[in-house]
DSSP file (Angstrom, degrees, kcal/mol; ACC not computed):
  #  RESIDUE AA STRUCTURE BP1 BP2  ACC     N-H-->O    O-->H-N    N-H-->O    O-->H-N    TCO  KAPPA ALPHA  PHI   PSI    X-CA   Y-CA   Z-CA
    1    1 A M              0   0    0      0, 0.0    22,-2.4     0, 0.0     2,-0.5   0.000 360.0 360.0 360.0 160.4    0.0    0.0    0.0
    2    2 A R  E     -a   23   0A   0     45,-0.2    47,-2.9    20,-0.2     2,-0.3  -0.921 360.0-179.6-108.5 124.8    1.0    3.6   -0.4
    3    3 A F  E     -ab  24  49A   0     20,-2.9    22,-2.2    -2,-0.5     2,-0.5  -0.910  25.5-157.3-124.4 149.2    1.0    5.8    2.7
    4    4 A L  E     -ab  25  50A   0     45,-2.6    47,-2.7    -2,-0.3     2,-0.7  -0.988  20.5-154.1-118.5 116.8    1.8    9.4    3.5
    5    5 A V  E     -ab  26  51A   0     20,-2.7    22,-2.5    -2,-0.5    23,-0.5  -0.829  14.7-132.8 -97.7 115.8    2.6    9.6    7.2
    6    6 A D    >>  -     0   0    0     45,-2.8     4,-1.1    -2,-0.7     3,-1.1  -0.202  22.9-109.3 -63.7 155.7    1.9   13.0    8.7
    7    7 A E  T 34 S+     0   0    0      1,-0.3     3,-0.5     2,-0.2    -1,-0.1   0.866 117.8  55.6 -54.9 -40.5    4.5   14.7   10.8
    8    8 A C  T 34 S+     0   0    0      1,-0.2    -1,-0.3     2,-0.1    44,-0.1   0.748  99.9  59.3 -69.5 -23.5    2.4   14.3   14.0
    9    9 A A  T <4 S-     0   0    0     -3,-1.1     4,-0.4    42,-0.3    -1,-0.2   0.802 108.9-138.3 -74.7 -28.7    2.2   10.5   13.4
   10   10 A G     X  -     0   0    0     -4,-1.1     4,-1.5    -3,-0.5     3,-0.3   0.132  15.5 -81.5  96.2 158.2    6.0   10.4   13.6
   11   11 A P  H  > S+     0   0    0      0, 0.0     4,-2.7     0, 0.0     5,-0.2   0.765 119.3  64.0 -69.5 -26.2    9.0    8.9   11.9
   12   12 A G  H  > S+     0   0    0      2,-0.2     4,-2.3     1,-0.2     5,-0.1   0.896 103.9  46.9 -64.8 -39.0    8.7    5.6   13.9
   13   13 A V  H  > S+     0   0    0     -4,-0.4     4,-2.6    -3,-0.3     5,-0.2   0.918 113.0  49.5 -66.4 -44.1    5.3    4.9   12.2
   14   14 A A  H  X S+     0   0    0     -4,-1.5     4,-2.3     1,-0.2    -2,-0.2   0.919 111.9  48.5 -61.0 -44.0    6.8    5.7    8.8
   15   15 A S  H  X S+     0   0    0     -4,-2.7     4,-2.6     2,-0.2    -1,-0.2   0.908 111.0  50.2 -63.3 -43.3    9.7    3.5    9.4
   16   16 A W  H  X S+     0   0    0     -4,-2.3     4,-1.4     2,-0.2    -2,-0.2   0.929 110.6  49.2 -61.7 -45.8    7.5    0.6   10.6
   17   17 A L  H  <>S+     0   0    0     -4,-2.6     5,-2.1     1,-0.2     3,-0.2   0.906 111.4  49.9 -61.2 -41.2    5.3    0.8    7.6
   18   18 A T  H ><5S+     0   0    0     -4,-2.3     3,-1.9     1,-0.2    -1,-0.2   0.922 107.9  53.2 -61.5 -44.2    8.4    0.9    5.3
   19   19 A D  H 3<5S+     0   0    0     -4,-2.6    -1,-0.2     1,-0.3    -2,-0.2   0.769 102.9  59.1 -62.1 -25.5    9.7   -2.2    7.1
   20   20 A Q  T 3<5S-     0   0    0     -4,-1.4    -1,-0.3    -3,-0.2    -2,-0.2   0.457 126.5-101.3 -82.6  -0.9    6.4   -3.9    6.4
   21   21 A G  T < 5S+     0   0    0     -3,-1.9    -3,-0.2     1,-0.3     2,-0.2   0.551  75.9 138.4  96.5   9.2    7.0   -3.4    2.7
   22   22 A H      < -     0   0    0     -5,-2.1     2,-0.7     1,-0.0    -1,-0.3  -0.502  60.3-113.8 -86.7 157.1    4.7   -0.4    2.1
   23   23 A D  E     -a    2   0A   0    -22,-2.4   -20,-2.9    -2,-0.2     2,-0.4  -0.827  47.5-175.1 -87.7 114.5    5.6    2.6   -0.1
   24   24 A V  E     -a    3   0A   0     -2,-0.7     2,-0.5   -22,-0.2   -20,-0.2  -0.941  27.8-165.9-126.2 133.4    5.8    5.5    2.4
   25   25 A F  E     -a    4   0A   0    -22,-2.2   -20,-2.7    -2,-0.4     2,-0.6  -0.983  18.7-155.7-109.3 123.8    6.3    9.2    2.2
   26   26 A S  E  >  -a    5   0A   0     -2,-0.5     4,-2.4   -22,-0.2     5,-0.4  -0.890  12.5-164.1-103.8 116.8    7.2   10.7    5.7
   27   27 A V  H  > S+     0   0    0    -22,-2.5     4,-2.3    -2,-0.6    -1,-0.2   0.900  93.0  56.6 -62.6 -40.1    6.4   14.3    6.2
   28   28 A F  H  4 S+     0   0    0    -23,-0.5     4,-0.3     1,-0.2    -1,-0.2   0.906 116.0  35.0 -57.3 -43.5    8.7   14.3    9.3
   29   29 A D  H  4 S+     0   0    0      2,-0.1    -1,-0.2     1,-0.1    -2,-0.2   0.814 133.4  20.9 -82.5 -31.7   11.6   13.1    7.2
   30   30 A A  H  < S+     0   0    0     -4,-2.4    -3,-0.2     1,-0.1    -2,-0.2   0.624 133.1  18.4-119.5 -15.7   11.1   14.8    3.9
   31   31 A A  S >< S-     0   0    0     -4,-2.3     3,-1.7    -5,-0.4    -3,-0.2  -0.062  71.3-180.0-152.3  42.0    8.8   17.9    4.2
   32   32 A R  T 3   +     0   0    0     -4,-0.3    -4,-0.1     1,-0.2    -5,-0.0  -0.153  68.2  21.2 -52.9 135.4    8.7   18.9    7.9
   33   33 A G  T 3  S+     0   0    0      1,-0.3    -1,-0.2     0, 0.0    -5,-0.1   0.413  81.0 144.8  90.4  -1.7    6.5   22.0    8.6
   34   34 A I    <   -     0   0    0     -3,-1.7    -1,-0.3    -7,-0.1   -27,-0.1  -0.379  54.5-101.0 -70.9 153.4    4.3   21.9    5.5
   35   35 A R     >  -     0   0    0      1,-0.1     4,-2.1    -2,-0.0     3,-0.4  -0.261  26.5-111.5 -71.7 157.7    0.7   23.0    6.0
   36   36 A D  H  > S+     0   0    0      1,-0.2     4,-2.7     2,-0.2     5,-0.2   0.857 118.0  57.2 -57.9 -37.6   -2.2   20.5    6.4
   37   37 A T  H  > S+     0   0    0      1,-0.2     4,-2.3     2,-0.2    -1,-0.2   0.891 108.3  47.0 -62.8 -37.7   -3.6   21.6    3.0
   38   38 A E  H  > S+     0   0    0     -3,-0.4     4,-2.5     2,-0.2    -2,-0.2   0.878 110.2  53.2 -69.8 -37.8   -0.3   20.7    1.4
   39   39 A V  H  X S+     0   0    0     -4,-2.1     4,-2.4     2,-0.2    -2,-0.2   0.952 112.7  43.5 -60.1 -50.0   -0.2   17.3    3.2
   40   40 A L  H  X S+     0   0    0     -4,-2.7     4,-2.4     1,-0.2    -2,-0.2   0.905 113.0  52.1 -64.6 -41.8   -3.7   16.4    1.9
   41   41 A H  H  X S+     0   0    0     -4,-2.3     4,-3.0    -5,-0.2     5,-0.2   0.923 110.8  47.9 -60.1 -44.6   -2.9   17.6   -1.6
   42   42 A R  H  X S+     0   0    0     -4,-2.5     4,-2.2     2,-0.2    -2,-0.2   0.921 110.0  51.9 -63.7 -43.9    0.2   15.5   -1.7
   43   43 A A  H  <>S+     0   0    0     -4,-2.4     5,-3.2    -5,-0.2     4,-0.3   0.922 114.7  43.1 -58.2 -44.3   -1.6   12.4   -0.5
   44   44 A V  H ><5S+     0   0    0     -4,-2.4     3,-1.3     3,-0.2    -2,-0.2   0.943 113.8  49.1 -67.9 -47.9   -4.3   12.8   -3.1
   45   45 A S  H 3<5S+     0   0    0     -4,-3.0    -1,-0.2     1,-0.3    -2,-0.2   0.814 118.7  39.9 -65.0 -29.2   -1.9   13.7   -6.0
   46   46 A E  T 3<5S-     0   0    0     -4,-2.2    -1,-0.3    -5,-0.2    -2,-0.2   0.333 110.4-121.3-100.1   6.7    0.3   10.7   -5.1
   47   47 A K  T < 5 +     0   0    0     -3,-1.3     2,-0.3    -4,-0.3    -3,-0.2   0.938  60.0 151.4  52.9  54.0   -2.7    8.4   -4.3
   48   48 A R      < -     0   0    0     -5,-3.2     2,-0.5    -6,-0.1    21,-0.4  -0.860  50.2-120.4-115.0 148.8   -1.5    7.7   -0.8
   49   49 A I  E     -b    3   0A   0    -47,-2.9   -45,-2.6    -2,-0.3     2,-0.4  -0.785  33.1-130.5 -85.5 125.7   -3.4    6.9    2.4
   50   50 A L  E     -bc   4  71A   0     20,-2.8    22,-3.6    -2,-0.5     2,-0.5  -0.648  17.4-163.0 -82.8 128.5   -2.8    9.6    5.0
   51   51 A V  E     +bc   5  72A   0    -47,-2.7   -45,-2.8    -2,-0.4   -42,-0.3  -0.964  30.2 145.3-110.2 122.6   -1.9    8.4    8.5
   52   52 A T  E     - c   0  73A   0     20,-2.7    22,-3.0    -2,-0.5   -47,-0.0  -0.937  53.3-149.4-150.1 166.0   -2.3   11.2   11.1
   53   53 A T  S    S+     0   0    0     -2,-0.3     2,-0.7    20,-0.2    20,-0.1   0.218  71.3 108.9-115.7   6.7   -3.2   12.1   14.6
   54   54 A D    >   -     0   0    0      1,-0.1     3,-1.3    21,-0.0     4,-0.3  -0.771  53.2-162.7 -94.8 112.9   -4.6   15.5   13.5
   55   55 A K  T >> S+     0   0    0     -2,-0.7     3,-1.2     1,-0.2     4,-1.1   0.644  78.0  85.4 -68.6 -15.0   -8.4   15.9   13.6
   56   56 A D  H 3> S+     0   0    0      1,-0.3     4,-2.1     2,-0.2    -1,-0.2   0.770  78.1  66.3 -59.8 -24.7   -8.2   18.9   11.4
   57   57 A F  H <> S+     0   0    0     -3,-1.3     4,-2.3     1,-0.2    -1,-0.3   0.848  95.6  55.8 -67.3 -32.0   -8.2   16.6    8.3
   58   58 A G  H <>>S+     0   0    0     -3,-1.2     4,-3.1    -4,-0.3     5,-0.6   0.911 107.3  49.7 -62.6 -42.0  -11.8   15.5    9.2
   59   59 A E  I  X>S+     0   0    0     -4,-1.1     4,-1.7     1,-0.2     5,-1.6   0.925 111.4  48.9 -59.8 -46.2  -12.8   19.2    9.1
   60   60 A M  I  <5S+     0   0    0     -4,-2.1     6,-2.2     3,-0.2    -2,-0.2   0.886 119.4  37.6 -62.8 -39.5  -11.2   19.6    5.7
   61   61 A I  I  <5S+     0   0    0     -4,-2.3     4,-0.4     4,-0.2    -2,-0.2   0.941 126.3  31.0 -80.7 -49.2  -12.8   16.5    4.3
   62   62 A F  I  <5S+     0   0    0     -4,-3.1    -3,-0.2    -5,-0.2    -2,-0.2   0.823 131.2  29.1 -86.6 -31.8  -16.3   16.5    5.8
   63   63 A R  I  <<S+     0   0    0     -4,-1.7    -3,-0.2    -5,-0.6    -4,-0.1   0.822 130.0  35.2 -95.7 -36.4  -17.0   20.3    6.2
   64   64 A Q  S   <S-     0   0    0     -5,-1.6    -3,-0.2    -4,-0.1    -2,-0.1   0.581 100.2-129.1 -94.6 -10.7  -14.9   21.7    3.4
   65   65 A G        +     0   0    0     -4,-0.4    -4,-0.2    -6,-0.3    -3,-0.1   0.749  44.0 168.2  72.9  24.5  -15.5   18.9    0.9
   66   66 A R        -     0   0    0     -6,-2.2    -1,-0.2     1,-0.1     2,-0.1  -0.404  35.6-111.1 -72.6 148.5  -11.8   18.3    0.1
   67   67 A M        +     0   0    0     -2,-0.1     2,-0.3     2,-0.0   -23,-0.1  -0.360  38.1 175.4 -73.7 155.3  -10.9   15.1   -1.8
   68   68 A H        -     0   0    0     33,-0.1     3,-0.1   -24,-0.1   -19,-0.1  -0.973  33.7-146.8-153.5 163.3   -8.9   12.3   -0.2
   69   69 A T  S    S-     0   0    0      1,-0.4    32,-1.9   -21,-0.4    33,-0.3   0.142  82.3 -39.9-116.6  16.0   -7.7    8.9   -1.1
   70   70 A G        -     0   0    0     31,-0.3   -20,-2.8    30,-0.3    -1,-0.4  -0.128  55.5-152.2 129.0 135.0   -8.0    7.5    2.4
   71   71 A V  E     -cd  50 103A   0     31,-2.7    33,-3.3    28,-0.3     2,-0.6  -1.000   3.6-163.4-135.0 133.8   -7.3    8.7    5.9
   72   72 A I  E     -cd  51 104A   0    -22,-3.6   -20,-2.7    -2,-0.4     2,-0.7  -0.960  12.7-166.2-114.4 110.5   -6.3    6.8    9.0
   73   73 A L  E     -cd  52 105A   0     31,-3.6    33,-2.7    -2,-0.6     2,-0.8  -0.875   8.0-152.8 -98.5 116.7   -6.9    9.0   12.0
   74   74 A L  E     - d   0 106A   0    -22,-3.0     2,-0.8    -2,-0.7    33,-0.2  -0.813  13.1-176.7 -90.8 108.6   -5.2    7.6   15.1
   75   75 A R        +     0   0    0     31,-2.4    33,-0.4    -2,-0.8     2,-0.3  -0.814  23.0 165.8-107.3  89.7   -7.2    8.9   18.2
   76   76 A L        -     0   0    0     -2,-0.8     3,-0.2    31,-0.2    31,-0.1  -0.818  46.9-154.1-117.2 144.2   -5.2    7.4   21.0
   77   77 A D  S    S+     0   0    0     -2,-0.3     2,-0.7     1,-0.2    -1,-0.1   0.855 101.0  47.0 -73.8 -38.2   -4.9    8.0   24.7
   78   78 A D        -     0   0    0      1,-0.1    -1,-0.2    -3,-0.1    -3,-0.0  -0.903  68.9-179.5-107.1 105.7   -1.3    6.7   24.6
   79   79 A E        +     0   0    0     -2,-0.7     2,-0.1    -3,-0.2    -1,-0.1   0.193  35.8 127.9 -95.3  17.6    0.4    8.5   21.7
   80   80 A R  S >> S-     0   0    0      1,-0.1     4,-2.0     4,-0.0     3,-0.7  -0.450  72.5-111.0 -70.2 150.0    3.8    6.8   22.1
   81   81 A T  H 3> S+     0   0    0      1,-0.2     4,-2.5     2,-0.2     5,-0.2   0.859 113.5  55.9 -53.3 -46.3    5.1    5.2   18.9
   82   82 A P  H 3> S+     0   0    0      0, 0.0     4,-2.2     0, 0.0    -1,-0.2   0.884 109.8  47.5 -58.4 -36.4    4.8    1.5   20.0
   83   83 A N  H <> S+     0   0    0     -3,-0.7     4,-2.5     2,-0.2     5,-0.2   0.908 109.8  52.1 -70.2 -40.8    1.1    2.1   20.7
   84   84 A K  H  X S+     0   0    0     -4,-2.0     4,-2.5     1,-0.2     5,-0.2   0.927 112.1  47.2 -57.3 -44.1    0.5    3.8   17.4
   85   85 A I  H  X S+     0   0    0     -4,-2.5     4,-2.9     2,-0.2    -2,-0.2   0.900 110.1  52.2 -66.4 -41.4    2.2    0.9   15.7
   86   86 A D  H  X S+     0   0    0     -4,-2.2     4,-2.3    -5,-0.2    -2,-0.2   0.934 113.3  43.9 -59.8 -46.5    0.1   -1.7   17.6
   87   87 A V  H  X S+     0   0    0     -4,-2.5     4,-2.4     2,-0.2    -2,-0.2   0.921 115.8  47.4 -66.2 -43.8   -3.2    0.1   16.7
   88   88 A L  H  X S+     0   0    0     -4,-2.5     4,-2.7    -5,-0.2     5,-0.2   0.892 111.0  52.0 -64.5 -40.1   -2.1    0.5   13.0
   89   89 A S  H  X S+     0   0    0     -4,-2.9     4,-2.5     2,-0.2    -2,-0.2   0.925 110.6  47.5 -61.5 -45.8   -1.0   -3.1   12.8
   90   90 A R  H  X S+     0   0    0     -4,-2.3     4,-2.1    -5,-0.2     5,-0.2   0.920 112.3  50.7 -61.7 -43.9   -4.3   -4.4   14.2
   91   91 A L  H  X S+     0   0    0     -4,-2.4     4,-2.9     1,-0.2    -2,-0.2   0.944 113.7  43.2 -59.0 -49.9   -6.2   -2.1   11.7
   92   92 A L  H  X S+     0   0    0     -4,-2.7     4,-1.2     1,-0.2    -1,-0.2   0.857 112.6  53.2 -69.4 -34.7   -4.2   -3.3    8.7
   93   93 A D  H  < S+     0   0    0     -4,-2.5    -1,-0.2    -5,-0.2    -2,-0.2   0.892 122.3  29.5 -63.3 -39.3   -4.4   -7.0    9.8
   94   94 A Q  H  < S+     0   0    0     -4,-2.1    -2,-0.2    -5,-0.2    -1,-0.2   0.749 136.7  18.0 -94.4 -26.7   -8.2   -6.8   10.1
   95   95 A H  H >X S+     0   0    0     -4,-2.9     3,-2.2    -5,-0.2     4,-0.6   0.132  70.4 128.8-138.6  23.2   -9.2   -4.2    7.5
   96   96 A A  H >X S+     0   0    0     -4,-1.2     3,-0.9     1,-0.3     4,-0.5   0.843  78.5  55.5 -53.4 -36.7   -6.5   -3.6    5.0
   97   97 A D  H 34 S+     0   0    0      1,-0.2    -1,-0.3    -5,-0.1    -2,-0.1   0.626 108.2  48.7 -73.6 -12.1   -8.9   -4.1    2.1
   98   98 A A  H <4 S+     0   0    0     -3,-2.2    -1,-0.2     1,-0.1    -2,-0.2   0.446  92.1  78.2-105.3  -1.4  -11.3   -1.4    3.4
   99   99 A V  H X<  +     0   0    0     -3,-0.9     3,-2.3    -4,-0.6   -28,-0.3   0.896  65.2  92.2 -81.4 -42.0   -8.8    1.5    4.0
  100  100 A A  T 3< S+     0   0    0     -4,-0.5   -30,-0.3     1,-0.3    16,-0.2  -0.330 106.1   3.5 -58.8 126.8   -8.2    2.9    0.6
  101  101 A G  T 3  S+     0   0    0    -32,-1.9   -31,-0.3     1,-0.3    15,-0.3   0.385 111.9 109.0  80.3  -3.8  -10.7    5.7   -0.1
  102  102 A A    <   -     0   0    0     -3,-2.3   -31,-2.7   -33,-0.3     2,-0.6  -0.618  69.0-128.1-103.0 161.5  -12.1    5.5    3.4
  103  103 A Y  E     -dE  71 114A   0     11,-2.8    11,-2.5   -33,-0.2     2,-0.4  -0.957  34.8-169.9-106.8 114.4  -11.9    7.7    6.5
  104  104 A V  E     -dE  72 113A   0    -33,-3.3   -31,-3.6    -2,-0.6     2,-0.5  -0.893  16.1-165.8-113.7 131.8  -10.8    5.5    9.3
  105  105 A V  E     -dE  73 112A   0      7,-2.6     7,-2.8    -2,-0.4     2,-0.5  -0.974  14.9-173.0-114.5 119.4  -10.8    6.4   13.0
  106  106 A A  E     +dE  74 111A   0    -33,-2.7   -31,-2.4    -2,-0.5     5,-0.2  -0.949   8.7 169.8-118.9 129.9   -8.8    4.0   15.1
  107  107 A T        -     0   0    0      3,-3.1   -31,-0.2    -2,-0.5    -2,-0.0  -0.637  54.1 -90.1-119.2-178.2   -8.5    4.0   18.9
  108  108 A E  S    S+     0   0    0    -33,-0.4   -32,-0.1    -2,-0.2     3,-0.1   0.813 126.7  25.4 -63.3 -28.3   -7.0    1.4   21.3
  109  109 A E  S    S+     0   0    0      1,-0.1     2,-0.3     0, 0.0    -1,-0.2   0.726 121.4  38.6-107.4 -27.5  -10.5   -0.3   21.5
  110  110 A T        -     0   0    0      2,-0.0    -3,-3.1     0, 0.0     2,-0.4  -0.868  48.5-158.1-132.7 158.5  -12.3    0.5   18.3
  111  111 A I  E     -E  106   0A   0     -2,-0.3     2,-0.5    -5,-0.2    -5,-0.2  -0.978  13.7-171.1-133.3 120.8  -12.0    0.9   14.5
  112  112 A R  E     -E  105   0A   0     -7,-2.8    -7,-2.6    -2,-0.4     2,-0.5  -0.958   3.6-166.3-113.8 128.7  -14.6    3.0   12.6
  113  113 A I  E     -E  104   0A   0     -2,-0.5     2,-0.7    -9,-0.2    -9,-0.2  -0.960   6.4-171.9-119.5 120.5  -14.5    3.0    8.8
  114  114 A R  E     -E  103   0A   0    -11,-2.5   -11,-2.8    -2,-0.5    -2,-0.0  -0.932  21.6-142.4-110.7 108.8  -16.5    5.5    6.8
  115  115 A S              0   0    0     -2,-0.7   -13,-0.2     1,-0.2   -14,-0.1  -0.335 360.0 360.0 -72.1 150.5  -16.3    4.6    3.1
  116  116 A G              0   0    0    -15,-0.3    -1,-0.2   -16,-0.2   -14,-0.2   0.504 360.0 360.0  59.1 360.0  -16.1    7.2    0.4
């Protein structure tokens, strides 16, 4: 899969996804400080699923009507990298086929997938 890992999700998540064989662009490593609009535009133009902890993307997509090619919003009580990876791993193990084009909210306990 192709992912764009937002700066707030961190380089550890990007590295883990790369180690899993995914094509990953890390904002932290390659474009630190770019605005959210640029992050979303890049994800769409490169057909990447955005991995983020930033709720502002929901506002951009659902209220402003911006396009996306898939968003994984990690809404976690524990935002340390190992927990982010555990939640993301569970999500991809159970729902990898449903993530592209969907808006996904993943917590330690739940996964909500909103298609299209």
